[in-house]
C-alpha positions in Angstrom: 4.6 50.3 -1.4 6.3 47.9 -3.8 7.4 45.5 -1.4 3.6 45.2 0.1 2.5 44.7 -3.8 5.1 42.0 -4.0 4.0 40.1 -0.7 0.4 40.5 -2.0 1.2 38.6 -5.3 3.2 35.9 -2.9 0.0 35.3 -1.3 -2.3 35.3 -4.4 0.3 32.6 -5.8 -0.1 30.5 -2.8 -3.8 31.1 -2.7 -4.0 29.7 -6.2 -1.9 27.0 -6.1 -4.1 25.9 -3.1 -7.1 26.3 -4.7 -5.7 24.1 -7.4 -4.9 21.4 -5.3 -8.2 21.2 -3.4 -10.1 21.2 -6.6 -8.3 18.0 -7.6 -9.3 16.3 -4.0 -11.9 14.3 -5.6 -15.7 14.6 -4.7 -17.0 16.7 -2.0 -17.5 14.2 1.3 -20.5 16.9 2.3 -22.3 16.0 -1.3 -25.8 14.7 -0.8 -27.8 15.3 -3.8 -31.4 14.6 -3.7 -33.1 12.9 -6.5 -35.5 15.3 -8.5 -32.7 18.2 -8.9 -32.3 19.2 -5.1 -29.4 20.6 -3.4 -26.1 19.1 -4.2 -24.7 19.5 -0.8 -26.4 19.5 2.5 -24.5 22.4 4.1 -22.7 25.7 3.2 -19.4 26.5 5.2 -18.8 30.2 5.9 -17.3 32.7 7.9 -19.2 35.4 10.3 -18.7 38.6 12.0 -18.5 38.9 15.6 -21.6 40.8 17.2 -23.4 41.0 13.6 -25.8 38.8 11.7 -25.1 38.4 7.8 -27.7 38.0 5.4 -27.2 34.3 4.8 -27.6 33.9 8.7 -30.9 35.8 8.7 -32.0 33.8 5.6 -31.3 30.5 7.6 -33.3 31.9 10.4 -36.1 33.0 8.6 -36.4 29.6 6.9 -35.5 30.7 3.4 -32.4 28.7 3.1 -33.9 25.4 4.0 -33.0 22.5 3.6 -29.5 24.1 3.0 -27.9 24.5 6.5 -25.1 26.9 7.3 -21.7 25.5 9.0 -20.0 28.1 10.9 -16.3 27.7 10.8 -15.3 31.0 12.7 -14.9 34.8 12.2 -13.4 36.7 9.4 -11.2 39.3 10.0 -11.6 41.3 6.7 -13.2 40.8 3.4 -10.2 40.0 1.4 -9.4 37.1 3.8 -12.7 36.0 3.6 -12.9 35.5 -0.5 -9.3 34.3 -0.1 -10.9 31.6 2.4 -13.3 30.6 -0.3 -10.6 30.4 -3.1 -8.7 27.9 -1.0 -11.5 25.9 -0.5 -11.9 26.4 3.4 -15.5 28.1 2.6 -18.2 27.7 0.4 -18.8 31.5 -0.1 -17.1 34.7 1.2 -17.7 38.2 1.0 -15.7 41.6 0.2 -15.6 45.0 -1.3 -15.9 44.8 -5.1 -12.7 46.4 -5.8 -10.7 43.8 -3.7 -12.9 41.0 -5.8 -11.6 42.6 -9.0 -7.9 42.5 -7.8 -8.4 38.8 -6.8 -9.7 38.0 -10.0 -7.4 39.7 -11.9 -4.8 37.8 -10.2 -6.6 34.5 -11.5 -8.7 33.5 -8.9 -11.3 31.4 -10.1 -14.4 33.1 -8.5 -17.3 34.9 -9.6 -19.5 37.4 -7.6 -23.4 36.4 -7.2 -25.2 38.9 -5.0 -24.6 41.9 -3.1 -24.3 41.9 0.4 -23.5 45.8 1.7 -23.7 49.3 0.4 -23.7 52.9 1.2 -27.0 54.8 1.3 -28.3 57.8 3.4 -28.0 56.0 6.6 -25.5 53.5 6.0 -22.1 55.1 4.9 -18.4 55.5 6.0 -16.8 58.7 7.3 -13.2 59.5 7.6 -12.9 61.7 10.7 -10.7 64.0 11.8 -10.5 65.9 15.2 -12.1 69.0 15.5 -9.6 71.8 15.4 -7.4 69.3 13.1 -5.1 71.5 10.6 -6.5 69.0 8.1 -9.2 70.4 5.9 -8.4 69.3 2.4 -6.8 66.3 0.6 -3.5 68.0 0.4 -2.9 68.4 3.9 -3.1 64.5 4.2 0.4 64.4 2.6 2.5 63.1 5.4 0.0 61.8 7.7 -1.6 58.7 8.7 -4.9 57.3 8.1 -6.6 54.5 10.1 -8.2 51.7 8.2 -9.3 48.3 9.0 -7.6 46.4 6.2 -5.5 47.2 3.3 -6.5 46.2 -0.3 -10.1 46.9 0.5 -13.2 49.5 0.6 -11.3 52.0 2.5 -8.3 52.3 0.8 -10.0 52.5 -2.6 -12.1 55.2 -1.3 -9.3 57.1 0.3 -7.2 57.1 -3.0 -10.1 58.1 -5.1 -10.6 61.2 -3.0 -7.1 61.9 -3.3 -7.1 61.2 -7.0 -10.0 63.8 -7.5 -8.5 66.1 -5.3 -5.4 66.1 -7.9 -2.7 64.8 -6.1 0.0 63.1 -8.0 1.1 59.5 -7.6 4.0 60.7 -5.5 2.1 62.6 -3.4 -0.5 59.8 -2.7 2.5 57.7 -1.6 3.1 59.9 1.1 -0.1 59.3 2.7 0.3 56.4 5.1 -2.8 53.7 5.8 -2.4 52.3 9.1 -4.3 48.9 9.8 -6.1 49.2 13.2 -8.9 47.3 14.6 -12.3 49.1 14.1 -13.3 48.8 17.5 -10.1 50.9 18.4 -10.2 53.3 15.6 -11.6 56.1 17.4 -9.3 55.9 20.3 -6.3 55.7 18.3 -7.8 59.1 16.6 -8.6 60.9 20.0 -4.9 59.9 21.1 -3.6 61.2 18.2 -1.7 58.2 16.9 -3.3 58.8 13.6 -4.4 61.8 12.0 -7.4 60.5 10.1 -9.7 57.4 11.3 -12.6 55.7 8.9 -15.5 55.1 10.9 -18.8 53.6 10.1 -22.2 52.0 11.5 -22.2 51.9 15.4 -18.6 53.0 16.2 -19.3 56.1 14.0 -22.6 56.8 15.7 -21.0 56.4 19.4 -18.0 58.3 18.2 -20.3 61.3 17.3 -22.3 61.0 20.5 -19.0 61.8 22.2 -18.1 64.7 19.9 -15.1 66.3 19.2 -14.7 65.1 15.5 -16.0 65.7 12.1 -15.7 63.9 8.7 -13.2 65.2 6.2 -15.1 63.3 3.5 -17.2 60.2 3.2 -17.9 57.4 0.7 -21.5 58.5 0.3 -20.3 62.2 -1.0 -17.9 60.5 -3.4 -19.8 57.7 -5.0 -23.7 58.4 -3.8 -25.5 55.4 -3.1 -24.1 52.1 -4.4 -23.5 48.3 -3.3 -20.0 48.2 -2.2 -19.2 44.5 -1.8 -20.4 41.0 -3.0 -20.8 37.2 -1.8 -18.3 35.3 -4.1 -18.3 31.8 -4.9 -15.6 29.6 -6.9 -16.4 28.6 -10.4 -15.8 25.0 -9.4 -18.4 25.2 -6.7 -21.0 27.0 -9.0 -20.5 24.3 -11.7 -20.7 21.4 -9.6 -23.4 22.6 -7.1 -25.8 24.7 -9.4 -28.8 24.1 -7.3 -27.0 24.7 -4.1 -25.6 28.0 -5.4 -29.1 29.0 -6.7 -30.7 28.3 -3.5 -27.9 30.3 -1.6 -28.5 33.4 -3.7 -32.4 32.9 -3.6 -32.3 33.0 0.1 -30.0 35.4 0.6 -31.8 37.9 -1.9 -34.9 37.2 0.4 -33.3 38.1 3.5 -32.3 41.0 2.2 -35.6 42.4 0.9 -36.9 41.1 4.3 -34.8 43.5 5.9 -35.1 46.4 3.7 -38.9 46.2 3.9 -39.5 45.0 7.9 -39.7 47.9 10.3 -36.7 48.4 11.8 -37.4 47.4 15.5 -38.4 44.1 14.2 -35.2 43.8 12.2 -33.1 44.5 15.2 -35.2 42.1 17.3 -34.5 39.3 15.1 -30.7 40.3 15.0 -30.6 39.8 18.8 -32.6 36.5 19.0 -30.1 35.1 16.3 -26.8 36.3 18.3 -28.1 35.2 21.6 -29.3 31.7 20.5 -26.1 30.8 18.5 -24.0 31.2 21.9 -20.8 32.9 20.7 -20.6 34.9 23.5 -21.2 38.1 21.9 -22.4 41.4 22.7 -25.7 42.7 20.8 -25.2 46.7 21.1 -24.0 46.8 17.8 -27.3 45.6 16.0 -29.1 47.7 18.6 -28.2 50.8 16.1 -28.9 48.7 12.8 -30.2 51.5 10.3 -30.6 50.2 6.8 -29.3 47.3 4.3 -27.2 50.0 2.3 -27.9 47.7 -0.5 -28.6 49.3 -3.9 -30.1 46.7 -6.0 -33.2 44.9 -5.0 -32.6 41.7 -3.4 -28.9 42.3 -3.9 -28.9 42.5 -7.6 -25.5 43.6 -9.0 -24.8 46.5 -11.4 -22.4 46.9 -14.0 -21.5 50.2 -12.6 -20.7 48.8 -9.2 -17.7 46.8 -10.9 -16.9 49.2 -13.8 -15.8 51.9 -11.3 -13.4 49.5 -9.9 -12.2 48.1 -13.3 -11.5 51.8 -14.2 -9.8 52.6 -10.9 -7.5 49.9 -11.1 -6.7 50.4 -14.8 -5.8 54.3 -13.6 -3.6 52.4 -10.8 -1.6 50.7 -13.4 -2.7 47.3 -11.9 -5.0 46.4 -14.6 -4.8 46.3 -18.2 -7.3 48.2 -20.0 -10.2 46.2 -21.9 -8.9 42.9 -19.7 -12.4 42.6 -18.0 -15.9 43.8 -18.6 -18.3 43.5 -15.6 -19.9 40.4 -17.0 -16.6 38.7 -16.5 -16.9 39.3 -12.7 -20.3 38.6 -11.6 -23.7 37.1 -12.4 -27.2 37.8 -11.4 -28.3 34.3 -13.1 -29.1 33.0 -9.7 -31.2 36.1 -8.2 -35.0 36.0 -8.6 -35.2 39.8 -8.7 -33.6 40.0 -11.8 -35.9 38.1 -13.9 
């Protein structure tokens, strides 16, 4: 664990150095500020997700983002990677689990969360599944076992460790629970092959696995935390300072897209998602979006609540990774650009 933390710290140093260099590279070649206070750039660079539609992509398709355009530069592999791309200047915004954002800001990354983009509700949540007949029935039973997660340092790791903490496991016992990075599409197969003892499954992957039967959840993030927004889009402080109109337009458009998805009949949302995926011609499968259920986002228009960051500030303090009193939620996010906050 110590070696992994050292590696993560080294990576953050490199990222921050790159960010500093990029920040001194002069004016943005994409800048094309319109007279009368228009957007300072004509496009926003971003990473997408295979077989799914992000809310900025939905906003662009609905016409909410115009005249700004999105420039797709590739697909992200994880939330931490996505926000690191924003830190290094490869993209103009990125999204990740709020706990990962707190850790990156604590490492002096010059970023701020501007709008929530995913969360947990009655229809959208993640379960941590074991095989039927498994001897694992409590947190204590996880000592010495392996859990499949999509990436380290993000949503799954925080939730698992919170579950173990609440069950009273000591720090030494928690270290004996091994998290194994497994691509989400193969997590179910890995569990059924007994290569891991528990697998994190959410969304369409969870629903398909449950249809096949033979598994049940040991616990879920919804049971632990209830309804909450879990992740946010971030922009760098420099981007917000240099492009306030573009930042505001991005948030306003994304907020409108979130509310469109929240209030539009499910069948219509799914049809729109399928259209967007087919029209962008990236050779993707649309089967995942056919099972879309809800936004999962707690705040109207993606408004961020203090508790959605305070929870993870407290968690990192408890883990010894953050000094108590170092940050308050208002240091980490802003609802300034969100029209639903007025």
